[in-house]
TISENU-144802 format. One record per residue (C-alpha): x, y, z. Coordinates in steps of 0.5 Angstrom, whole numbers, padded with zeros to 4 digits, always signed. Layout:
N
XYZ
...
***
This chain:
227
+0000+0000+0000
+0003+0007-0002
+0004+0012+0003
+0000+0017-0001
-0006+0013+0002
-0005+0018+0008
-0005+0024+0004
-0003+0030+0008
-0005+0027+0014
+0001+0025+0019
+0001+0018+0022
+0000+0021+0029
-0006+0025+0026
-0009+0019+0024
-0008+0016+0030
-0011+0022+0034
-0017+0022+0030
-0018+0014+0031
-0018+0015+0039
-0022+0022+0039
-0027+0018+0035
-0027+0012+0040
-0027+0017+0046
-0032+0022+0044
-0037+0016+0042
-0036+0013+0049
-0037+0019+0052
-0044+0020+0048
-0046+0013+0050
-0045+0015+0058
-0049+0021+0057
-0055+0018+0053
-0056+0012+0058
-0059+0016+0063
-0063+0019+0058
-0066+0014+0054
-0063+0007+0057
-0058+0002+0055
-0058-0003+0050
-0063-0008+0052
-0068-0003+0054
-0068+0002+0048
-0064-0002+0043
-0066+0002+0037
-0065+0008+0039
-0058+0006+0041
-0057+0003+0034
-0058+0009+0031
-0053+0013+0035
-0048+0008+0033
-0050+0008+0026
-0049+0016+0026
-0041+0014+0029
-0041+0009+0023
-0042+0014+0018
-0038+0019+0021
-0032+0014+0021
-0033+0012+0014
-0033+0019+0011
-0027+0021+0015
-0023+0015+0013
-0026+0013+0006
-0020+0013+0003
-0017+0008+0007
-0023+0003+0006
-0024+0005-0002
-0017+0004-0004
-0016-0003+0001
-0022-0006-0002
-0023-0010+0005
-0028-0015+0003
-0029-0018-0003
-0035-0022-0004
-0034-0029-0007
-0037-0036-0006
-0033-0038+0000
-0034-0031+0003
-0042-0032+0003
-0041-0039+0006
-0037-0036+0012
-0043-0031+0013
-0048-0036+0012
-0045-0041+0017
-0044-0035+0022
-0051-0033+0021
-0053-0040+0023
-0049-0040+0029
-0052-0033+0031
-0059-0036+0030
-0057-0042+0034
-0054-0038+0040
-0061-0033+0040
-0066-0039+0040
-0063-0044+0044
-0056-0042+0048
-0058-0035+0051
-0065-0038+0053
-0062-0043+0057
-0058-0037+0061
-0064-0032+0062
-0062-0025+0066
-0062-0026+0073
-0066-0022+0079
-0061-0017+0082
-0062-0015+0089
-0063-0008+0090
-0059-0006+0095
-0053-0009+0091
-0049-0005+0086
-0052-0005+0079
-0050-0011+0075
-0046-0010+0068
-0051-0010+0063
-0048-0017+0060
-0052-0020+0066
-0059-0018+0064
-0058-0017+0056
-0063-0020+0052
-0063-0022+0045
-0064-0014+0043
-0058-0012+0046
-0054-0015+0040
-0057-0010+0035
-0053-0004+0038
-0048-0008+0040
-0047-0011+0033
-0046-0004+0030
-0042-0001+0036
-0037-0007+0034
-0037-0005+0027
-0035+0002+0029
-0029-0001+0033
-0027-0005+0027
-0027+0000+0022
-0023+0004+0027
-0018-0002+0028
-0018-0003+0020
-0016+0005+0019
-0011+0004+0025
-0008-0002+0022
-0008+0001+0015
-0005+0007+0017
+0001+0003+0020
+0002-0001+0014
+0002+0005+0009
+0008+0007+0013
+0011+0000+0012
+0011-0003+0019
+0012-0010+0020
+0005-0014+0021
+0008-0016+0028
+0010-0009+0030
+0003-0007+0028
+0000-0012+0032
+0004-0010+0038
+0001-0003+0037
-0006-0005+0036
-0005-0009+0042
-0003-0003+0046
-0008+0001+0043
-0014-0003+0043
-0013-0006+0050
-0011+0001+0053
-0018+0004+0051
-0021-0001+0055
-0018+0001+0061
-0023+0007+0060
-0028+0002+0063
-0025+0004+0070
-0028+0011+0069
-0035+0008+0068
-0035+0005+0075
-0034-0002+0073
-0031-0007+0078
-0023-0009+0078
-0025-0016+0075
-0029-0013+0070
-0024-0008+0067
-0019-0013+0068
-0022-0019+0064
-0024-0014+0058
-0018-0010+0058
-0014-0017+0058
-0018-0020+0052
-0018-0014+0048
-0010-0014+0049
-0010-0021+0046
-0015-0019+0041
-0012-0013+0039
-0006-0017+0037
-0009-0022+0033
-0013-0017+0029
-0008-0014+0024
-0006-0021+0022
-0013-0023+0020
-0014-0016+0017
-0007-0016+0013
-0006-0023+0012
-0013-0027+0011
-0017-0025+0005
-0023-0022+0008
-0020-0022+0014
-0025-0016+0017
-0030-0021+0017
-0026-0026+0022
-0024-0020+0026
-0031-0018+0027
-0033-0025+0028
-0028-0026+0034
-0030-0019+0037
-0038-0021+0037
-0036-0028+0039
-0033-0026+0045
-0039-0022+0048
-0043-0028+0046
-0039-0032+0050
-0038-0027+0056
-0045-0026+0057
-0047-0034+0058
-0040-0035+0062
-0042-0029+0067
-0049-0032+0068
-0046-0039+0069
-0042-0037+0074
-0047-0034+0078
-0052-0039+0077
-0047-0044+0080
***
């Protein structure tokens, strides 16, 4: 990928824009939740909110996505998407109902939204993940345009993606919650560049990896409480 992909924007500027979009969209979320509710109570409103940021990101980094050609539709791609849709349907209709939301004692601190998430939770969450994946792709391609090695990009991605999840501490989340999500994000952040740069249509697998984490963590958290 030629360096001209960055145009007149230095690498630092691109990274600053990515971090700024991430933080501002997060701040907006915490402002909106007291006003309209969270993912499970008002999924459509939250979905529209994240769609707005997806559009902003696409416009801001369109040169990156347009020249890279991140996803090419072919028979194998359609097969992967079909299998993913089947897996999602099985999760919603068979697995998630086995671990319903648990009642919470009012005197205790409020639980994570993962513990009472319904199937509708995944509507805005899926769009939020799409936003994060678009920002990750922009970051990976910005480093790649500067001819960084994939391993170096992976290390930067792990630091930045994992570091952004440390901000969960500012939302009042427990230490264990922040530790689990930050650790998982650091590992995933290291994997993402290899998927995006080394595997055809790797963005699909990168997206599925992040989406799958939330699907697993919801069930795991409820299993632990039940036991």
